[in-house]
DOROMAR-681198 format. One record per residue (C-alpha): residue number from 1; residue in one letter; x, y, z. Coordinates in Angstrom, 1 decimal. Layout:
<pts>
(NUM 'A' (X Y Z));
...
</pts>
This chain:
<pts>
(1 'M' (60.2 16.9 -41.3));
(2 'S' (57.8 15.8 -44.1));
(3 'Y' (54.1 15.1 -43.6));
(4 'N' (52.5 11.7 -44.1));
(5 'V' (51.1 11.1 -47.5));
(6 'T' (47.5 9.8 -47.4));
(7 'P' (47.6 6.2 -48.8));
(8 'V' (45.2 4.9 -51.4));
(9 'P' (42.3 3.2 -49.6));
(10 'E' (41.9 -0.6 -50.1));
(11 'D' (38.1 -0.4 -50.2));
(12 'D' (37.1 0.2 -53.8));
(13 'K' (34.1 2.2 -52.6));
(14 'L' (36.4 4.8 -51.0));
(15 'I' (38.6 5.3 -54.0));
(16 'Q' (36.2 7.7 -55.6));
(17 'K' (36.4 9.9 -52.5));
(18 'Y' (40.1 9.7 -52.7));
(19 'I' (40.4 10.8 -56.3));
(20 'Q' (37.7 13.5 -56.3));
(21 'D' (37.5 16.7 -54.1));
(22 'R' (39.8 15.1 -51.5));
(23 'R' (40.9 18.6 -50.3));
(24 'V' (37.6 20.4 -50.8));
(25 'I' (35.5 21.0 -47.7));
(26 'G' (32.3 21.9 -49.5));
(27 'Y' (30.5 24.1 -52.0));
(28 'D' (28.3 27.1 -51.1));
(29 'P' (26.0 28.6 -53.8));
(30 'L' (26.8 32.1 -55.2));
(31 'V' (24.0 34.5 -56.0));
(32 'Q' (23.5 34.9 -59.8));
(33 'P' (25.2 38.0 -61.2));
(34 'A' (21.9 39.0 -63.0));
(35 'L' (20.0 38.8 -59.8));
(36 'L' (22.4 41.0 -57.9));
(37 'R' (22.4 43.5 -60.8));
(38 'H' (18.6 43.6 -60.8));
(39 'E' (18.5 44.0 -57.0));
(40 'I' (21.1 46.8 -56.8));
(41 'T' (20.9 49.1 -59.8));
(42 'P' (22.8 52.3 -60.6));
(43 'T' (20.9 55.6 -60.9));
(44 'E' (21.0 57.7 -64.1));
(45 'N' (23.6 59.9 -62.5));
(46 'S' (25.7 56.9 -61.7));
(47 'R' (25.6 55.6 -65.2));
(48 'L' (26.5 59.0 -66.6));
(49 'T' (29.5 59.2 -64.2));
(50 'I' (30.7 55.8 -65.2));
(51 'A' (30.3 56.3 -69.0));
(52 'S' (31.9 59.8 -69.0));
(53 'A' (34.9 58.6 -67.0));
(54 'R' (35.4 55.6 -69.3));
(55 'Y' (35.3 57.8 -72.4));
(56 'N' (37.6 60.5 -71.0));
(57 'S' (40.0 57.9 -69.6));
(58 'A' (40.2 56.3 -73.0));
(59 'R' (40.9 59.6 -74.7));
(60 'I' (43.6 60.5 -72.3));
(61 'L' (45.3 57.1 -72.8));
(62 'A' (45.0 57.6 -76.6));
(63 'G' (46.8 61.0 -76.4));
(64 'Q' (43.7 62.8 -77.5));
(65 'D' (43.2 64.7 -74.2));
(66 'D' (46.2 66.2 -72.5));
(67 'R' (45.0 65.8 -68.9));
(68 'V' (46.4 63.2 -66.7));
(69 'L' (44.3 60.3 -65.4));
(70 'V' (44.8 59.9 -61.6));
(71 'I' (43.8 56.7 -59.8));
(72 'V' (43.8 57.7 -56.1));
(73 'G' (42.3 56.1 -53.0));
(74 'P' (42.9 53.5 -50.3));
(75 'C' (45.0 50.4 -51.0));
(76 'S' (41.9 48.4 -50.3));
(77 'I' (38.3 49.1 -49.1));
(78 'H' (37.5 47.6 -45.7));
(79 'S' (34.8 50.1 -44.6));
(80 'T' (32.0 51.5 -46.7));
(81 'E' (31.6 54.4 -44.3));
(82 'Q' (35.2 55.5 -44.7));
(83 'A' (35.1 54.9 -48.5));
(84 'I' (32.1 57.3 -48.8));
(85 'E' (33.8 59.9 -46.6));
(86 'Y' (36.9 59.7 -48.8));
(87 'A' (34.8 60.0 -51.9));
(88 'Q' (33.1 63.1 -50.5));
(89 'L' (36.6 64.6 -49.8));
(90 'L' (37.5 63.9 -53.4));
(91 'R' (34.3 65.3 -54.9));
(92 'A' (34.8 68.6 -53.1));
(93 'K' (38.3 69.0 -54.6));
(94 'I' (37.8 67.7 -58.1));
(95 'P' (36.7 71.0 -59.6));
(96 'T' (40.0 72.6 -58.5));
(97 'W' (42.0 70.0 -60.5));
(98 'D' (40.8 70.8 -64.0));
(99 'N' (44.0 69.3 -65.6));
(100 'L' (43.4 65.9 -63.9));
(101 'L' (40.7 63.2 -64.4));
(102 'I' (40.2 61.8 -60.9));
(103 'V' (39.1 58.2 -60.5));
(104 'M' (38.8 56.8 -57.0));
(105 'R' (40.7 53.6 -56.3));
(106 'A' (38.1 51.1 -55.0));
(107 'Y' (39.9 47.7 -54.6));
(108 'F' (37.7 44.9 -53.2));
(109 'E' (40.0 42.0 -53.8));
(110 'K' (43.7 41.8 -52.8));
(111 'P' (46.3 39.4 -54.2));
(112 'R' (48.5 38.0 -51.4));
(113 'T' (52.1 37.0 -51.7));
(114 'T' (51.4 34.2 -49.2));
(115 'V' (48.3 34.5 -47.0));
(116 'G' (46.3 37.4 -45.4));
(117 'W' (43.0 39.2 -45.7));
(118 'K' (41.9 38.9 -49.3));
(119 'G' (39.5 41.8 -49.5));
(120 'L' (36.0 43.0 -48.8));
(121 'I' (34.4 40.7 -51.3));
(122 'N' (36.1 37.6 -50.0));
(123 'D' (35.8 38.3 -46.3));
(124 'P' (33.6 41.4 -45.7));
(125 'D' (33.4 40.8 -41.9));
(126 'I' (37.2 40.5 -41.6));
(127 'D' (36.9 37.5 -39.4));
(128 'G' (37.7 34.5 -41.7));
(129 'S' (34.0 33.7 -42.2));
(130 'F' (34.2 34.3 -46.0));
(131 'Q' (30.7 35.6 -46.5));
(132 'I' (31.3 36.2 -50.2));
(133 'N' (27.6 36.7 -51.2));
(134 'K' (27.5 39.4 -48.5));
(135 'G' (30.7 40.9 -49.8));
(136 'L' (29.4 41.0 -53.4));
(137 'R' (26.3 42.9 -52.3));
(138 'I' (28.3 45.4 -50.2));
(139 'A' (30.8 46.0 -53.0));
(140 'R' (28.0 46.6 -55.6));
(141 'Q' (26.0 48.9 -53.4));
(142 'L' (29.1 50.9 -52.5));
(143 'L' (30.0 51.4 -56.2));
(144 'C' (26.5 52.6 -56.8));
(145 'D' (26.8 55.0 -53.9));
(146 'L' (30.2 56.3 -55.0));
(147 'T' (29.3 56.9 -58.6));
(148 'E' (26.0 58.5 -57.5));
(149 'L' (28.2 61.1 -55.7));
(150 'G' (29.8 61.8 -59.1));
(151 'V' (33.0 60.0 -58.3));
(152 'P' (34.1 57.4 -60.9));
(153 'V' (35.9 54.3 -59.6));
(154 'G' (38.7 52.0 -60.7));
(155 'S' (39.5 48.5 -59.5));
(156 'E' (41.8 45.5 -59.9));
(157 'L' (40.5 42.4 -61.7));
(158 'L' (41.6 39.2 -60.0));
(159 'D' (39.3 36.5 -61.4));
(160 'T' (36.8 36.0 -64.3));
(161 'I' (33.7 35.6 -62.1));
(162 'S' (33.5 38.7 -59.8));
(163 'P' (33.6 41.2 -62.7));
(164 'Q' (30.1 39.9 -63.7));
(165 'Y' (28.8 41.4 -60.4));
(166 'I' (30.5 44.8 -60.5));
(167 'A' (32.1 45.5 -63.9));
(168 'D' (29.2 47.6 -65.1));
(169 'L' (30.0 50.1 -62.3));
(170 'I' (33.8 50.4 -63.0));
(171 'S' (35.4 53.1 -65.2));
(172 'W' (39.0 51.8 -65.3));
(173 'G' (40.6 48.6 -64.3));
(174 'A' (44.0 47.2 -63.5));
(175 'I' (45.7 43.8 -63.9));
(176 'G' (48.3 43.4 -61.1));
(177 'A' (52.0 42.6 -61.3));
(178 'R' (51.4 39.0 -60.2));
(179 'T' (48.8 38.4 -62.9));
(180 'T' (49.9 40.4 -65.9));
(181 'E' (51.5 37.3 -67.3));
(182 'S' (48.4 35.2 -66.8));
(183 'Q' (46.6 34.2 -70.0));
(184 'L' (43.4 34.1 -68.1));
(185 'H' (43.6 37.8 -67.1));
(186 'R' (44.7 38.8 -70.6));
(187 'E' (41.6 37.1 -72.0));
(188 'L' (39.4 38.8 -69.3));
(189 'A' (40.9 42.2 -70.2));
(190 'S' (40.1 41.7 -73.9));
(191 'G' (36.4 41.7 -73.1));
(192 'V' (35.8 44.3 -70.4));
(193 'S' (34.1 47.6 -71.4));
(194 'F' (36.6 50.0 -69.8));
(195 'P' (40.3 50.9 -70.2));
(196 'I' (42.8 48.5 -68.5));
(197 'G' (46.3 49.0 -67.2));
(198 'F' (48.8 46.2 -67.0));
(199 'K' (51.5 46.5 -64.3));
(200 'N' (55.1 45.5 -65.0));
(201 'G' (56.2 42.3 -63.5));
(202 'T' (57.3 42.0 -59.9));
(203 'D' (60.9 41.9 -61.1));
(204 'G' (60.3 45.2 -62.9));
(205 'S' (60.1 43.8 -66.4));
(206 'V' (58.0 45.9 -68.7));
(207 'T' (58.0 43.3 -71.5));
(208 'V' (55.3 41.2 -69.8));
(209 'A' (53.0 44.2 -69.6));
(210 'I' (53.6 45.0 -73.2));
(211 'D' (52.9 41.4 -74.2));
(212 'A' (49.7 41.6 -72.2));
(213 'M' (48.6 44.7 -74.0));
(214 'R' (49.2 43.1 -77.4));
(215 'S' (47.3 40.0 -76.3));
(216 'S' (44.3 41.7 -74.8));
(217 'S' (43.9 44.0 -77.7));
(218 'N' (43.0 41.0 -79.9));
(219 'P' (39.9 38.8 -79.9));
(220 'H' (39.7 35.8 -77.6));
(221 'A' (37.5 32.8 -76.8));
(222 'F' (37.7 31.4 -73.3));
(223 'M' (35.7 29.7 -70.6));
(224 'G' (33.7 32.0 -68.2));
(225 'V' (30.3 32.5 -66.7));
(226 'T' (27.2 34.3 -68.0));
(227 'E' (25.1 36.8 -66.0));
(228 'Q' (22.9 33.8 -65.1));
(229 'G' (26.0 32.2 -63.5));
(230 'L' (26.2 29.4 -66.2));
(231 'A' (29.4 28.1 -67.6));
(232 'A' (29.9 29.5 -71.1));
(233 'I' (32.4 30.1 -73.9));
(234 'V' (33.1 33.8 -73.8));
(235 'K' (34.0 35.5 -77.1));
(236 'T' (35.5 38.9 -77.0));
(237 'R' (36.3 41.7 -79.6));
(238 'G' (39.6 42.8 -78.0));
(239 'N' (40.3 45.9 -76.0));
(240 'Q' (42.3 48.8 -77.6));
(241 'D' (42.1 50.9 -74.4));
(242 'V' (45.1 49.3 -72.7));
(243 'H' (48.3 50.7 -71.3));
(244 'V' (51.3 50.0 -69.1));
(245 'I' (51.7 50.8 -65.4));
(246 'L' (55.2 51.3 -64.1));
(247 'R' (55.2 50.2 -60.5));
(248 'G' (58.8 49.4 -59.8));
(249 'G' (60.1 45.9 -58.8));
(250 'T' (62.6 43.8 -57.0));
(251 'K' (65.4 45.6 -58.9));
(252 'G' (64.2 49.0 -57.8));
(253 'P' (62.0 51.9 -58.9));
(254 'N' (61.3 52.6 -62.5));
(255 'F' (59.6 56.1 -62.5));
(256 'A' (62.6 58.2 -63.5));
(257 'S' (62.8 59.8 -67.0));
(258 'E' (65.2 57.1 -68.3));
(259 'H' (62.7 54.4 -67.3));
(260 'V' (59.8 56.2 -68.9));
(261 'K' (61.6 56.8 -72.1));
(262 'S' (62.8 53.2 -72.3));
(263 'A' (59.3 51.9 -71.7));
(264 'A' (57.8 54.3 -74.2));
(265 'K' (60.2 53.2 -76.9));
(266 'A' (59.4 49.6 -76.3));
(267 'I' (55.6 50.3 -76.4));
(268 'E' (56.0 52.2 -79.7));
(269 'K' (57.9 49.3 -81.2));
(270 'A' (55.2 46.8 -80.1));
(271 'R' (52.2 49.0 -81.0));
(272 'P' (53.4 51.6 -83.5));
(273 'Q' (49.8 52.7 -84.4));
(274 'N' (49.0 53.6 -80.8));
(275 'H' (50.1 56.4 -78.4));
(276 'P' (52.8 55.1 -76.0));
(277 'S' (50.7 55.6 -72.9));
(278 'I' (52.3 55.2 -69.5));
(279 'M' (50.8 55.3 -66.0));
(280 'I' (53.2 55.6 -63.0));
(281 'D' (52.3 53.9 -59.7));
(282 'C' (53.7 56.1 -56.9));
(283 'S' (53.5 53.2 -54.4));
(284 'H' (54.8 49.6 -54.3));
(285 'G' (58.2 49.2 -55.8));
(286 'N' (58.4 52.9 -56.8));
(287 'S' (58.0 54.0 -53.2));
(288 'Q' (60.2 51.1 -52.0));
(289 'K' (57.2 50.1 -50.0));
(290 'N' (57.4 53.3 -47.9));
(291 'H' (54.3 55.4 -48.3));
(292 'N' (56.2 58.6 -47.3));
(293 'N' (58.1 58.3 -50.6));
(294 'Q' (55.0 58.7 -52.7));
(295 'P' (55.3 62.6 -52.7));
(296 'K' (58.9 62.2 -53.9));
(297 'V' (57.7 60.1 -56.9));
(298 'V' (55.1 62.7 -57.8));
(299 'D' (57.6 65.5 -57.6));
(300 'D' (59.8 63.6 -60.2));
(301 'I' (56.7 63.0 -62.4));
(302 'C' (55.9 66.7 -62.2));
(303 'S' (59.4 67.6 -63.4));
(304 'Q' (59.0 65.2 -66.4));
(305 'L' (55.6 66.7 -67.2));
(306 'A' (56.8 70.3 -67.0));
(307 'A' (59.7 69.4 -69.3));
(308 'G' (57.1 68.3 -71.9));
(309 'D' (56.9 64.5 -71.6));
(310 'K' (53.8 63.4 -73.5));
(311 'T' (53.9 59.7 -72.7));
(312 'I' (53.0 60.0 -69.0));
(313 'T' (49.2 59.9 -69.1));
(314 'G' (48.4 58.5 -65.7));
(315 'V' (49.4 58.3 -62.0));
(316 'M' (48.4 56.0 -59.2));
(317 'I' (48.4 57.0 -55.6));
(318 'E' (47.6 55.0 -52.5));
(319 'S' (45.9 57.4 -50.2));
(320 'H' (43.5 57.3 -47.2));
(321 'I' (41.9 59.6 -44.7));
(322 'N' (44.8 59.0 -42.3));
(323 'S' (48.3 57.8 -43.0));
(324 'G' (50.0 54.5 -42.4));
(325 'R' (48.6 51.0 -42.0));
(326 'Q' (47.4 48.7 -39.2));
(327 'D' (46.9 45.1 -38.6));
(328 'V' (43.5 43.8 -37.5));
(329 'P' (43.7 43.6 -33.7));
(330 'A' (42.7 40.5 -31.6));
(331 'E' (39.3 42.0 -30.8));
(332 'G' (38.6 42.2 -34.6));
(333 'P' (37.4 45.1 -36.8));
(334 'S' (35.9 47.0 -33.8));
(335 'G' (39.4 47.7 -32.6));
(336 'L' (40.6 49.3 -35.9));
(337 'K' (41.7 52.9 -36.1));
(338 'Y' (39.5 55.1 -38.3));
(339 'G' (40.6 55.9 -41.8));
(340 'V' (43.8 53.8 -41.7));
(341 'S' (44.5 51.1 -44.3));
(342 'I' (44.6 47.4 -43.2));
(343 'T' (46.7 46.4 -46.2));
(344 'D' (49.5 48.6 -47.7));
(345 'A' (50.4 51.9 -46.0));
(346 'C' (48.8 55.0 -47.5));
(347 'I' (49.5 58.8 -47.4));
(348 'D' (46.9 60.9 -45.6));
(349 'W' (44.3 63.2 -47.2));
(350 'E' (46.3 66.5 -46.6));
(351 'T' (49.4 65.0 -48.2));
(352 'T' (47.2 63.9 -51.1));
(353 'I' (45.9 67.4 -51.7));
(354 'G' (49.4 68.8 -52.0));
(355 'M' (50.5 66.0 -54.5));
(356 'L' (47.4 66.5 -56.7));
(357 'D' (47.8 70.3 -56.6));
(358 'R' (51.4 69.9 -57.9));
(359 'L' (50.3 67.4 -60.5));
(360 'N' (47.6 69.7 -61.7));
(361 'E' (50.0 72.6 -62.1));
(362 'A' (52.6 70.4 -63.8));
(363 'V' (50.1 69.3 -66.5));
(364 'G' (49.4 73.0 -67.2));
(365 'Q' (53.1 73.6 -67.5));
(366 'R' (53.4 70.8 -69.9));
(367 'R' (50.7 72.3 -72.1));
(368 'S' (52.3 75.7 -72.1));
(369 'Y' (55.7 74.2 -72.9));
(370 'L' (54.4 72.2 -75.8));
(371 'I' (52.5 75.2 -77.2));
(372 'D' (55.7 77.2 -76.9));
(373 'Q' (57.4 74.5 -78.9));
(374 'G' (54.9 74.9 -81.7));
(375 'L' (53.3 71.5 -81.2));
(376 'Q' (50.1 71.0 -83.0));
(377 'R' (47.3 69.2 -81.2));
(378 'P' (46.7 65.7 -82.5));
(379 'A' (43.8 64.8 -84.7));
(380 'G' (40.7 64.2 -82.6));
(381 'F' (42.0 66.2 -79.7));
(382 'Q' (39.4 67.8 -77.5));
(383 'R' (38.9 69.1 -74.0));
(384 'P' (35.7 69.6 -72.1));
(385 'A' (34.5 73.1 -72.7));
(386 'A' (34.7 74.0 -69.0));
(387 'S' (38.4 72.9 -68.9));
(388 'T' (39.7 74.4 -72.1));
(389 'P' (42.6 76.7 -71.4));
</pts>
């Protein structure tokens, strides 16, 4: 049964209300990005953590550092306390994974297929109150706290406004499967100061991600906002630190060797001057939406690395303190289980350790294999002194 269409009012004075903002309830002011940046500032240690991870991520993606970039952490952040605890767990283990560059997944905004909780920035109280100014403050403070611990962070970019509030604290970014084809997001990616990964489309198509790489590596001019919150024409230089993320799709997983080789061939054809860099998402379509399959994906990746594959430069893992997922109960956030995701299901910390141990070992095996094959290190190749084999 269809709904009743609102008729045009007969009163001329009411027509303006009919044609403008008829479905808008109201407008609430947003804090200026510059004001929030001034209010919540990173420490010197935070800035060093951010800059170092950006630099090393870019080198890995360019094939100039043979470590593997690992984006690991909760599907989404809903508790700052739990996020900091997870970061402390990571920090304690990072020195043991000298073949990996660990970046914590810190996603504050969640794209929804239909409806649902949109993330900590949009609804920090998880009650439908949409206190976005509060969410922005919480997100920025948390990123400062995480990077102060020495743990760099990665996040997904969903719009062109929120990055003005937190982009200076991010070391790696992602454009999701639903937005990779969006011109707006390609333009945004062309101007950010950190590496960006584009996920393949929800149908599994890698072509849209490769097109996005080509687009965002070029200069753009588009409408956006300044640090003062004013509408402006944003002009960008283009971002060369871009790569593809294989995340599977409706047609099935795409992490196997044949998928990686096919994607690498397509990337080389589109960008012959660049290293065909591929990150594999162990979750989503590649896990067939079963978090318990993530270790199986990592095991396959490890086999490819040990066999000498040079195009796999990154891995994404959805991990939390405890495994699984939960819905927000009727009593609200107070009834949530500790350390369990409220969006996609995650593996637990103990499982994460095992997966990263195996990845770390596999990268070392790849290095040994390639050295045995007589491969020369590429021009510009370097490793941190403490990690040099």
